[in-house]
C-alpha positions as CSV (number, residue, x, y, z in Angstrom):
1,M,197.6,-65.0,-80.8
2,M,194.8,-67.2,-79.7
3,V,197.0,-70.4,-80.2
4,P,200.4,-69.3,-78.8
5,V,198.0,-68.3,-75.3
6,L,195.8,-71.3,-75.3
7,A,199.2,-73.2,-75.4
8,L,200.6,-71.0,-72.0
9,A,197.0,-72.2,-70.3
10,G,197.3,-75.8,-71.6
11,S,201.2,-75.6,-69.8
12,M,199.8,-73.4,-66.9
13,V,196.8,-76.5,-66.3
14,D,200.1,-79.7,-65.2
15,K,201.2,-76.9,-62.3
16,R,201.0,-77.4,-58.5
17,I,200.1,-74.9,-56.5
18,A,203.0,-73.8,-53.9
19,A,202.3,-72.8,-50.4
20,P,202.4,-69.4,-49.3
21,G,205.8,-68.6,-47.8
22,P,206.6,-65.5,-45.9
23,G,207.7,-63.8,-49.3
24,T,204.2,-64.2,-50.9
25,F,201.8,-61.2,-50.9
26,P,197.9,-61.7,-50.1
27,T,195.8,-61.2,-53.0
28,G,192.7,-60.4,-50.4
29,D,193.7,-57.7,-48.1
30,P,191.9,-54.5,-48.5
31,L,195.4,-53.1,-49.3
32,F,196.2,-55.1,-51.9
33,A,192.2,-53.6,-53.4
34,A,194.0,-50.0,-52.8
35,L,197.5,-50.8,-54.2
36,L,195.8,-52.1,-57.2
37,V,194.0,-48.9,-57.9
38,A,196.9,-46.9,-57.2
39,V,198.2,-48.5,-59.7
40,I,195.7,-48.1,-62.4
41,V,195.6,-44.7,-61.7
42,V,199.0,-44.2,-61.9
43,V,199.4,-45.4,-65.1
44,G,196.6,-43.0,-66.4
45,A,197.5,-40.7,-65.5
46,L,201.4,-40.9,-67.0
47,T,199.1,-41.8,-70.1
48,F,198.2,-38.4,-70.4
49,F,200.7,-36.9,-68.7
50,P,203.1,-35.8,-72.2
51,T,199.9,-34.7,-73.8
52,L,199.0,-32.3,-70.7
53,C,202.4,-31.0,-70.9
54,L,203.6,-30.4,-74.8
55,G,199.9,-29.0,-75.9
56,P,200.7,-25.6,-74.3
57,V,204.2,-25.7,-75.4
58,I,203.0,-27.3,-78.7
59,E,200.2,-23.7,-79.1
60,H,203.3,-21.6,-77.8
61,F,205.8,-22.0,-81.0
62,A,202.2,-22.5,-83.3
63,G,201.9,-19.1,-81.8
64,Q,205.0,-17.5,-82.2
65,Q,205.1,-19.1,-86.4
66,G,201.7,-17.3,-86.9
67,G,199.8,-20.1,-87.1
68,S,196.7,-21.1,-85.3
69,T,196.0,-24.8,-83.5
70,D,192.6,-24.0,-83.9
71,M,191.1,-26.8,-86.4
72,S,187.4,-25.2,-87.0
73,P,186.6,-24.7,-90.5
74,R,186.8,-20.8,-90.0
75,A,190.0,-20.8,-88.9
76,R,191.4,-23.0,-91.2
77,G,189.6,-20.0,-93.8
78,D,187.2,-22.4,-95.3
79,T,184.4,-20.0,-96.3
80,R,182.2,-22.8,-97.7
81,S,179.2,-22.1,-96.3
82,S,177.2,-25.8,-94.7
83,R,174.2,-26.8,-95.7
84,R,172.1,-25.5,-92.2
85,D,173.8,-21.9,-92.8
86,L,172.3,-22.3,-96.9
87,A,169.0,-23.3,-95.0
88,K,168.7,-20.0,-93.1
89,R,169.5,-18.3,-96.0
90,S,166.9,-19.4,-97.9
91,R,164.3,-19.2,-95.1
92,G,165.1,-16.4,-94.3
């Protein structure tokens, strides 16, 4: 993976810097910073959007089937005592 990146960087060394034209977007303005932050926030929100939307739907269908989405040991039916519970019983 490193070799293609280095090859790409090496090919960019010989390129000339183009003069800014009428279609060049300035990167030193506050507008650029605001747009960059907005894009990062939108992409971040879209990353969590499917989970936020599908979580309640999955819980609904799990509840209809009599299941539970709670993954605690007691909800799974695990009746084994933890070390902490055993220590409390031995002291008490």
